[in-house]
C-alpha positions, 0 to 999 in steps of 0.5 A: 499500500503506497500513499503520497500526500502533498500539503503546503499549497496556498495563495501568495503574492509574487516574491513570497515563499512557500514550502510544499511537503510530500509525506510517503508511506510504503516507499523507499528512497533507495535507488529510485527518484522522488520528484515534484511535477506541476500542471497549470490550466491549459498546460502539460504536466512539467518536471520541477525537481527530483531527488534520490540518495545522491542527486538533486535535479531541477528544471531550468525555470526554477533553478536558483529559486526552488530547493528539493530536500528529503527526510529519510526518518519521516520518508518526506520530501520537501520543495522550498519555493522562493521568489515565487512568480505568477507563472509558478501557479499550478497544481503541484504533484509529488511522485515516487519510484522514478527511474528517469528524473524528469520523465513523469512516465517513469514514476510509478506512484502519484499524490493527489496534488496541492494547489499553489497560486501566485498573484501578481 
């Protein structure tokens, strides 16, 4: 039984910060990636960030602003989002058991998503 539960989304203004959390159960950080993806209205789902035991990777659009981290004791992945922009507005999804860090199709499990809205 695998469950991924995202939290931490909300409504903020441009320039503000937000931290998303993904609490996982029934999965392991060993070998595979855990990642964050987002989908805005009218847009395709896009890669945001991913992490495994020794590697963290980011989309060019969020480099320098977002940081992904993990807590193995709680099996939780975080996404610290700073300097938020209106174009960051989307539903953010946590994904687990990925074999290709930026490929949504390589992840076996997904959370329900959490809404992030950034006003101008």
